[in-house]
VEXLUMBA-302186 format. One record per residue (C-alpha): residue in one letter; chain; x negated, y, z. Coordinates in nm, 3 decimals, padded with zeros to 5 digits, m for minus. Each point is the difference from the previous one (the first is absolute). Layout:
VEXLUMBA-302186
ATOM  type  mol        X        Y        Z
ATOM     a    A        X        Y        Z
...
***
This chain:
VEXLUMBA-302186
ATOM  type  mol        X        Y        Z
ATOM     m    A   00.144  m02.879   01.854
ATOM     s    A   00.260   00.269  m00.081
ATOM     l    A  m00.056   00.268  m00.265
ATOM     d    A  m00.017   00.267   00.270
ATOM     s    A  m00.276  m00.195   00.175
ATOM     v    A  m00.195  m00.038  m00.324
ATOM     l    A   00.032   00.373  m00.068
ATOM     e    A  m00.114   00.085   00.352
ATOM     v    A  m00.311  m00.213  m00.043
ATOM     g    A  m00.065   00.153  m00.342
ATOM     y    A   00.029   00.354   00.133
ATOM     k    A  m00.245  m00.077   00.280
ATOM     l    A  m00.249  m00.135  m00.252
ATOM     l    A   00.042   00.316  m00.207
ATOM     d    A  m00.065   00.217   00.307
ATOM     q    A  m00.318  m00.197   00.063
ATOM     g    A  m00.116   00.032  m00.361
ATOM     l    A  m00.009  m00.379  m00.041
ATOM     i    A   00.193  m00.033  m00.326
ATOM     p    A  m00.233   00.052  m00.298
ATOM     d    A   00.104   00.249  m00.267
ATOM     f    A   00.004  m00.269  m00.271
ATOM     v    A   00.262  m00.187   00.203
ATOM     l    A   00.194   00.311   00.101
ATOM     r    A   00.045   00.156  m00.343
ATOM     p    A   00.196  m00.281  m00.171
ATOM     v    A   00.221  m00.031   00.307
ATOM     i    A   00.078   00.372  m00.019
ATOM     r    A   00.078  m00.026  m00.371
ATOM     a    A   00.241  m00.285   00.077
ATOM     l    A   00.168   00.213   00.268
ATOM     c    A   00.033   00.289  m00.245
ATOM     r    A   00.177  m00.228  m00.247
ATOM     q    A   00.221  m00.121   00.284
ATOM     r    A   00.093   00.363   00.071
ATOM     l    A   00.098   00.042  m00.366
ATOM     r    A   00.230  m00.300   00.029
ATOM     e    A   00.154   00.138   00.319
ATOM     i    A   00.087   00.338  m00.152
ATOM     d    A   00.135  m00.153  m00.322
ATOM     h    A   00.376  m00.053   00.037
ATOM     g    A   00.027  m00.210  m00.314
ATOM     s    A   00.137   00.253  m00.245
ATOM     f    A  m00.035   00.369  m00.077
ATOM     e    A   00.359   00.052   00.113
ATOM     a    A  m00.056  m00.165   00.339
ATOM     s    A  m00.336   00.169   00.055
ATOM     h    A   00.146   00.342  m00.085
ATOM     t    A   00.292  m00.055   00.236
ATOM     a    A  m00.244  m00.089   00.279
ATOM     k    A  m00.206   00.311  m00.072
ATOM     m    A   00.307   00.226   00.016
ATOM     k    A   00.093  m00.154   00.335
ATOM     w    A  m00.357   00.054   00.126
ATOM     i    A   00.012   00.367  m00.108
ATOM     e    A   00.336   00.056   00.170
ATOM     q    A  m00.141  m00.147   00.321
ATOM     v    A  m00.308   00.226   00.009
ATOM     k    A   00.217   00.305  m00.070
ATOM     a    A   00.204  m00.090   00.309
ATOM     r    A  m00.302  m00.022   00.234
ATOM     d    A  m00.015   00.245   00.290
ATOM     t    A  m00.372   00.074  m00.028
ATOM     i    A  m00.226   00.091  m00.289
ATOM     a    A  m00.274  m00.241   00.114
ATOM     d    A  m00.027  m00.295   00.238
ATOM     l    A  m00.282  m00.099   00.237
ATOM     t    A  m00.228   00.295  m00.079
ATOM     k    A  m00.216  m00.079   00.305
ATOM     k    A  m00.065  m00.347  m00.144
ATOM     a    A  m00.137   00.156  m00.320
ATOM     n    A  m00.250   00.195   00.209
ATOM     e    A  m00.104  m00.309   00.196
ATOM     q    A  m00.041  m00.216  m00.309
ATOM     h    A  m00.164   00.254  m00.232
ATOM     y    A  m00.023   00.367   00.072
ATOM     e    A  m00.153   00.016   00.345
ATOM     v    A  m00.244  m00.284  m00.050
ATOM     s    A  m00.360   00.120   00.048
ATOM     t    A  m00.055   00.273  m00.259
ATOM     n    A  m00.365  m00.094  m00.042
ATOM     f    A   00.098  m00.360  m00.072
ATOM     i    A   00.250   00.109  m00.266
ATOM     l    A  m00.257   00.232  m00.154
ATOM     s    A  m00.244  m00.292  m00.023
ATOM     c    A   00.248  m00.171  m00.236
ATOM     l    A   00.120   00.290  m00.212
ATOM     g    A  m00.167   00.211  m00.267
ATOM     p    A  m00.161   00.341   00.060
ATOM     y    A   00.335   00.182  m00.020
ATOM     a    A   00.160  m00.237   00.256
ATOM     k    A   00.295  m00.066  m00.232
ATOM     y    A   00.211  m00.267   00.173
ATOM     s    A   00.225  m00.062  m00.300
ATOM     s    A  m00.029  m00.131  m00.353
ATOM     c    A  m00.275   00.145  m00.216
ATOM     l    A  m00.014   00.012  m00.381
ATOM     y    A  m00.217  m00.225  m00.220
ATOM     p    A   00.075   00.080  m00.368
ATOM     t    A  m00.279  m00.226  m00.130
ATOM     g    A  m00.031  m00.231   00.300
ATOM     k    A  m00.369   00.088   00.025
ATOM     e    A   00.027   00.312   00.214
ATOM     t    A  m00.169   00.026   00.338
ATOM     l    A   00.225   00.053   00.301
ATOM     e    A  m00.110   00.365   00.018
ATOM     e    A   00.085   00.054  m00.367
ATOM     a    A   00.335  m00.176   00.042
ATOM     e    A   00.087   00.216   00.301
ATOM     v    A  m00.065   00.320  m00.194
ATOM     l    A   00.186  m00.121  m00.309
ATOM     m    A   00.314  m00.068   00.204
ATOM     l    A  m00.027   00.327   00.193
ATOM     e    A  m00.036   00.187  m00.328
ATOM     s    A   00.302  m00.181  m00.141
ATOM     y    A   00.206   00.138   00.291
ATOM     c    A  m00.116   00.352  m00.081
ATOM     e    A   00.104  m00.041  m00.362
ATOM     k    A   00.333  m00.174   00.061
ATOM     a    A   00.103   00.233   00.283
ATOM     q    A  m00.100   00.301  m00.212
ATOM     l    A  m00.218   00.146   00.273
ATOM     k    A  m00.177   00.332  m00.040
ATOM     d    A  m00.194   00.236   00.225
ATOM     g    A   00.196   00.229   00.227
ATOM     q    A   00.285  m00.238   00.085
ATOM     d    A   00.135  m00.104   00.338
ATOM     v    A  m00.044  m00.380   00.009
ATOM     l    A   00.116  m00.263   00.251
ATOM     d    A  m00.173  m00.339   00.014
ATOM     l    A   00.274  m00.208   00.164
ATOM     g    A  m00.154  m00.300   00.177
ATOM     c    A  m00.355   00.118  m00.051
ATOM     g    A  m00.190  m00.301   00.135
ATOM     w    A  m00.368   00.067   00.060
ATOM     g    A   00.022   00.312  m00.213
ATOM     s    A  m00.124  m00.115  m00.340
ATOM     l    A   00.255   00.207  m00.193
ATOM     s    A   00.023   00.292   00.247
ATOM     l    A  m00.377   00.049   00.003
ATOM     y    A  m00.027  m00.048  m00.377
ATOM     l    A   00.268   00.261  m00.070
ATOM     a    A  m00.136   00.248   00.255
ATOM     q    A  m00.336  m00.015  m00.177
ATOM     k    A   00.135  m00.004  m00.357
ATOM     y    A   00.250   00.282   00.055
ATOM     p    A  m00.165   00.249   00.240
ATOM     k    A   00.282   00.257  m00.037
ATOM     s    A   00.267  m00.257   00.085
ATOM     r    A   00.129  m00.059   00.351
ATOM     i    A  m00.002  m00.374   00.075
ATOM     v    A   00.198  m00.157   00.286
ATOM     g    A  m00.036  m00.368   00.089
ATOM     l    A   00.261  m00.183   00.208
ATOM     s    A  m00.101  m00.322   00.178
ATOM     n    A   00.146  m00.216   00.275
ATOM     s    A  m00.349  m00.071   00.138
ATOM     s    A  m00.198   00.222   00.236
ATOM     t    A  m00.328  m00.176  m00.081
ATOM     q    A   00.050   00.070  m00.370
ATOM     k    A   00.042   00.369   00.079
ATOM     l    A  m00.324  m00.001   00.199
ATOM     h    A  m00.187  m00.152  m00.294
ATOM     i    A   00.147   00.239  m00.258
ATOM     d    A  m00.058   00.308   00.215
ATOM     s    A  m00.361  m00.106   00.052
ATOM     s    A  m00.051  m00.063  m00.373
ATOM     a    A   00.156   00.336  m00.088
ATOM     k    A  m00.232   00.176   00.244
ATOM     t    A  m00.304  m00.180  m00.146
ATOM     q    A   00.105   00.108  m00.350
ATOM     s    A   00.081   00.356   00.114
ATOM     l    A   00.359  m00.029  m00.120
ATOM     s    A   00.224   00.266   00.153
ATOM     n    A   00.311  m00.061  m00.214
ATOM     l    A   00.104  m00.331   00.158
ATOM     e    A   00.230  m00.064   00.297
ATOM     i    A   00.087  m00.344   00.139
ATOM     i    A   00.319  m00.059   00.200
ATOM     t    A   00.058  m00.314   00.208
ATOM     a    A   00.368  m00.091   00.006
ATOM     d    A   00.257  m00.275  m00.057
ATOM     v    A   00.205   00.064  m00.313
ATOM     n    A   00.305  m00.141   00.181
ATOM     s    A   00.016   00.302   00.229
ATOM     f    A  m00.226   00.262  m00.159
ATOM     d    A   00.144   00.279  m00.213
ATOM     f    A  m00.140   00.330  m00.122
ATOM     s    A   00.355   00.131   00.062
ATOM     g    A  m00.025   00.267  m00.266
ATOM     s    A  m00.321   00.146   00.141
ATOM     r    A  m00.219  m00.119  m00.290
ATOM     h    A   00.057  m00.095  m00.360
ATOM     f    A  m00.231  m00.148  m00.260
ATOM     d    A  m00.062   00.025  m00.374
ATOM     r    A  m00.109  m00.362  m00.006
ATOM     i    A   00.047  m00.295   00.231
ATOM     l    A  m00.200  m00.316  m00.065
ATOM     s    A   00.050  m00.327   00.186
ATOM     i    A  m00.241  m00.288  m00.056
ATOM     e    A   00.103  m00.345   00.130
ATOM     m    A   00.209   00.132   00.287
ATOM     f    A   00.346  m00.086  m00.132
ATOM     e    A  m00.076  m00.371   00.053
ATOM     h    A   00.029   00.064   00.376
ATOM     m    A   00.342   00.163  m00.046
ATOM     k    A   00.354  m00.143  m00.002
ATOM     n    A   00.271   00.262  m00.052
ATOM     y    A  m00.121   00.170  m00.318
ATOM     e    A   00.319   00.205  m00.024
ATOM     s    A  m00.079   00.176   00.329
ATOM     l    A  m00.371   00.023  m00.077
ATOM     l    A   00.042   00.162  m00.341
ATOM     r    A   00.267   00.237   00.133
ATOM     k    A  m00.246   00.119   00.263
ATOM     v    A  m00.292   00.021  m00.244
ATOM     s    A   00.209   00.191  m00.256
ATOM     s    A   00.067   00.268   00.262
ATOM     w    A  m00.377   00.054   00.030
ATOM     l    A  m00.035   00.087  m00.370
ATOM     k    A   00.017   00.365  m00.100
ATOM     p    A   00.321   00.105  m00.174
ATOM     t    A  m00.065   00.055  m00.370
ATOM     p    A  m00.028   00.371  m00.083
ATOM     p    A   00.176   00.123  m00.318
ATOM     d    A  m00.329   00.058  m00.183
ATOM     g    A  m00.236  m00.231   00.190
ATOM     d    A  m00.128  m00.358   00.006
ATOM     e    A   00.217  m00.271   00.149
ATOM     a    A  m00.111  m00.152   00.328
ATOM     l    A  m00.078  m00.370  m00.047
ATOM     l    A  m00.031  m00.320   00.203
ATOM     f    A  m00.247  m00.266  m00.116
ATOM     v    A   00.019  m00.348   00.152
ATOM     h    A  m00.242  m00.295  m00.030
ATOM     i    A   00.125  m00.335   00.129
ATOM     f    A  m00.092  m00.363  m00.045
ATOM     c    A   00.299  m00.200  m00.117
ATOM     h    A   00.146  m00.315  m00.147
ATOM     k    A   00.114   00.033  m00.359
ATOM     t    A   00.371  m00.064   00.072
ATOM     t    A   00.084  m00.092   00.359
ATOM     p    A  m00.029   00.187   00.331
ATOM     y    A  m00.032  m00.192   00.326
ATOM     h    A  m00.085   00.047   00.365
ATOM     f    A  m00.300  m00.134   00.192
ATOM     e    A   00.147  m00.160   00.311
ATOM     e    A  m00.193  m00.171   00.277
ATOM     g    A   00.146  m00.341  m00.082
ATOM     d    A  m00.136   00.026  m00.355
ATOM     g    A  m00.351  m00.113   00.086
ATOM     w    A  m00.353   00.124   00.056
ATOM     m    A   00.016   00.328  m00.195
ATOM     a    A   00.320   00.121   00.162
ATOM     q    A  m00.119  m00.099   00.346
ATOM     t    A  m00.352   00.139  m00.003
ATOM     f    A  m00.027   00.278  m00.260
ATOM     f    A   00.329   00.130  m00.133
ATOM     t    A   00.258  m00.034   00.275
ATOM     g    A   00.307   00.205  m00.089
ATOM     g    A  m00.131   00.064  m00.351
ATOM     t    A   00.177   00.004  m00.335
ATOM     m    A  m00.089  m00.130  m00.344
ATOM     p    A   00.181   00.243  m00.232
ATOM     s    A   00.102  m00.095  m00.351
ATOM     h    A  m00.135   00.216  m00.281
ATOM     d    A   00.346   00.148  m00.063
ATOM     l    A   00.099   00.037   00.368
ATOM     l    A  m00.039   00.378   00.031
ATOM     l    A   00.230   00.052  m00.300
ATOM     y    A   00.290  m00.094   00.228
ATOM     f    A  m00.077   00.286   00.242
ATOM     q    A   00.044   00.315  m00.207
ATOM     s    A   00.263   00.187   00.202
ATOM     d    A  m00.245   00.281   00.081
ATOM     l    A  m00.275  m00.048  m00.258
ATOM     t    A  m00.004  m00.080  m00.371
ATOM     l    A  m00.253  m00.235  m00.155
ATOM     i    A  m00.197   00.160  m00.284
ATOM     r    A  m00.200  m00.306  m00.098
ATOM     s    A  m00.166  m00.314   00.135
ATOM     w    A  m00.307  m00.211  m00.075
ATOM     y    A  m00.099  m00.363   00.065
ATOM     l    A  m00.362  m00.103   00.061
ATOM     s    A  m00.099  m00.365  m00.018
ATOM     g    A  m00.062  m00.170   00.332
ATOM     e    A  m00.347  m00.086  m00.127
ATOM     h    A  m00.109   00.353   00.099
ATOM     y    A   00.096  m00.070   00.359
ATOM     s    A  m00.153  m00.347  m00.007
ATOM     r    A  m00.336   00.145  m00.108
ATOM     t    A   00.028   00.266   00.272
ATOM     l    A   00.054  m00.267   00.265
ATOM     e    A  m00.286  m00.215  m00.128
ATOM     d    A  m00.227   00.304   00.027
ATOM     w    A   00.117   00.062   00.357
ATOM     l    A  m00.063  m00.366   00.086
ATOM     a    A  m00.349   00.014  m00.148
ATOM     r    A  m00.080   00.313   00.200
ATOM     q    A   00.138  m00.153   00.320
ATOM     d    A  m00.220  m00.305  m00.048
ATOM     k    A  m00.305   00.210  m00.094
ATOM     n    A   00.046   00.219   00.310
ATOM     a    A   00.117  m00.283   00.225
ATOM     k    A  m00.252   00.057   00.279
ATOM     q    A   00.078   00.371   00.022
ATOM     g    A   00.375  m00.051  m00.038
ATOM     l    A   00.020  m00.267   00.268
ATOM     a    A  m00.201   00.217   00.238
ATOM     e    A   00.247   00.284  m00.053
ATOM     l    A   00.294  m00.230   00.067
ATOM     e    A  m00.166  m00.130   00.317
ATOM     k    A  m00.059   00.355   00.121
ATOM     d    A   00.363   00.083  m00.072
ATOM     a    A   00.125  m00.316   00.176
ATOM     v    A  m00.200   00.076   00.316
ATOM     a    A   00.129   00.360   00.002
ATOM     k    A   00.357  m00.131  m00.014
ATOM     g    A  m00.059  m00.262   00.270
ATOM     f    A  m00.010  m00.305  m00.228
ATOM     s    A  m00.260  m00.275  m00.023
ATOM     s    A  m00.263  m00.018  m00.273
ATOM     s    A   00.181  m00.307  m00.139
ATOM     e    A   00.284   00.236  m00.099
ATOM     a    A  m00.249   00.183  m00.220
ATOM     r    A  m00.096  m00.318  m00.184
ATOM     t    A   00.370  m00.083  m00.048
ATOM     k    A   00.067   00.347  m00.143
ATOM     f    A  m00.300  m00.030  m00.231
ATOM     n    A   00.118  m00.336  m00.134
ATOM     r    A   00.358   00.121  m00.039
ATOM     f    A  m00.111   00.289  m00.218
ATOM     r    A  m00.191  m00.243  m00.223
ATOM     v    A   00.311  m00.215  m00.038
ATOM     f    A   00.211   00.310  m00.060
ATOM     y    A  m00.222   00.118  m00.286
ATOM     i    A  m00.009  m00.348  m00.156
ATOM     a    A   00.375  m00.054   00.035
ATOM     c    A   00.089   00.335  m00.154
ATOM     s    A  m00.253  m00.042  m00.280
ATOM     e    A   00.148  m00.336  m00.099
ATOM     l    A   00.354   00.142   00.019
ATOM     f    A  m00.072   00.294  m00.230
ATOM     a    A  m00.208  m00.209  m00.241
ATOM     l    A   00.275  m00.259  m00.051
ATOM     n    A   00.115  m00.031  m00.362
ATOM     r    A  m00.259   00.259  m00.105
ATOM     g    A   00.149   00.272   00.216
ATOM     q    A   00.346  m00.018  m00.154
ATOM     e    A   00.191  m00.122   00.309
ATOM     w    A  m00.120   00.246   00.264
ATOM     g    A  m00.167   00.329  m00.087
ATOM     v    A   00.000   00.375   00.062
ATOM     g    A   00.278   00.246  m00.078
ATOM     h    A  m00.044   00.375  m00.047
ATOM     y    A   00.298   00.237   00.001
ATOM     l    A   00.053   00.372  m00.053
ATOM     f    A   00.312   00.168   00.142
ATOM     k    A   00.135   00.354  m00.002
ATOM     r    A   00.239   00.161   00.246
ATOM     k    A   00.367   00.012  m00.103
***
């Protein structure tokens, strides 16, 4: 039997939920170590040369992002109620913060959200853009925390907008606006500028960071002679040294969950400072993300009956069979496990979370 045939059988078993977690986890760890071998070119010199070539290639790309519709299909327009059954109360679909490792998911959500406020130097009364706002965890948090601020969230997903608008109405928040648009084509075109722009785990879906940051820099307010500088804060997951693409031939993750995605390196954004200047950066151990994912997995399993029912309802509405719902449910379990093992590898020192603060040039 060929390797492709073996993989096809394995993927079918995963979709059916027939591979036990205790078998799956060591296989994933082995694949993570294989990835490390693949991105290691044998010496620092060779690896750096490969990285420079990779950066030159993404700078030459025609579009800011690839396959944005795939991202919606795989993540962002999956049944909202199913996603909410996995996430914490703030619906934060990105790494949370566990300083002691004993925090609840709710506590870890708030700790990370508060860290953004501190690092981005937020204060009441500012115009703030949440770029790639997901299910609104940050947008809603900021709208409530800073009632005099004007918060705008930008998302590629119409179902995310519906959820955030509904949540804002329930919380009587009148200082929040959500825009549905593709960052490839959308531009404020000088009509609006912001004191702060925050982007949480959106850059991993991007390719041409030169074009992206040029566009984003034009959305920041020009610095007045006697005023505060406008700032961009970015949160990404990353590998410690090496950026790489997720391509469909790479395997299960690239095919089913992260088609067209990018794994940035921690230093990647330093090479794209034509329009913005880095003020400082931070690195957070991947163990924070691993704990986040384990909490999501536990909640998915705890709420399995409800979550599966939501996926079945969504499948029927879209003209699919109920078996598609079971497949989606199982794929999310594998996704959480796979990502948890990746970020936990070598005690979170291979893959982790990068935070960055930029100012306009």
